[in-house]
C-alpha positions as CSV (number, residue, x, y, z in Angstrom):
1,M,94.6,161.2,233.9
2,V,97.8,161.8,231.8
3,L,95.6,163.6,229.2
4,F,94.0,165.8,231.8
5,A,97.3,166.6,233.5
6,T,98.9,167.6,230.1
7,G,96.2,170.2,229.6
8,A,96.3,171.4,233.2
9,M,100.1,171.6,233.1
10,W,99.9,173.9,230.0
11,F,97.4,176.2,231.6
12,A,99.4,176.3,235.0
13,Y,102.8,176.7,233.6
14,G,102.6,177.3,229.9
15,Q,104.7,174.3,229.1
16,P,103.9,170.8,227.9
17,L,104.1,167.9,230.4
18,F,105.4,164.9,228.3
19,I,105.1,165.5,224.6
20,R,107.0,168.4,223.1
21,D,104.7,171.0,221.3
22,F,101.4,169.4,222.7
23,P,99.5,171.3,223.6
24,T,100.6,174.5,221.8
25,D,97.5,176.7,222.4
26,P,94.6,177.1,224.8
27,I,92.3,175.3,222.6
28,E,94.4,172.1,222.5
29,A,94.9,172.3,226.3
30,G,91.2,172.7,226.8
31,A,90.4,169.8,224.5
32,A,93.0,167.7,226.4
33,I,91.5,168.6,229.8
34,A,87.9,167.7,228.4
35,G,89.1,164.6,226.8
36,G,90.9,163.6,230.1
37,L,87.9,164.2,232.1
38,L,85.6,162.3,229.8
39,L,88.0,159.2,229.8
40,M,88.2,159.3,233.7
41,F,84.4,159.4,234.1
42,W,84.0,156.7,231.5
43,A,86.6,154.6,233.3
44,A,85.1,155.2,236.8
45,A,81.6,154.2,235.5
46,R,83.0,151.0,234.1
47,I,84.8,150.2,237.4
48,L,81.6,151.0,239.4
49,R,79.6,148.7,237.1
50,A,82.0,145.9,237.5
51,L,82.1,146.2,241.3
52,L,78.3,146.2,241.4
53,R,78.0,143.2,239.1
54,N,80.4,141.3,241.4
55,A,78.5,142.3,244.6
56,D,75.3,140.9,242.9
57,R,77.0,137.6,242.4
58,R,77.7,137.1,246.1
C-alpha cells in the first residue's frame, strides 16, 4: 500500500511521500503504482487462500 501511495502522491501533488527523490519522474511513479497494485493483489489472494483453507478444516 505504501508503494502504491508513493506513486499516487507523486502524480497528485508532484512530491514524494516518504523517500526523498523517489519517484523523480512519471515512469518511476507509474512503476511504483503498478508494483503496489501487484503486491496488494498478491497479498489479498494469499489471505483469501488461507481463509478458505481454514474454512475447509472446520
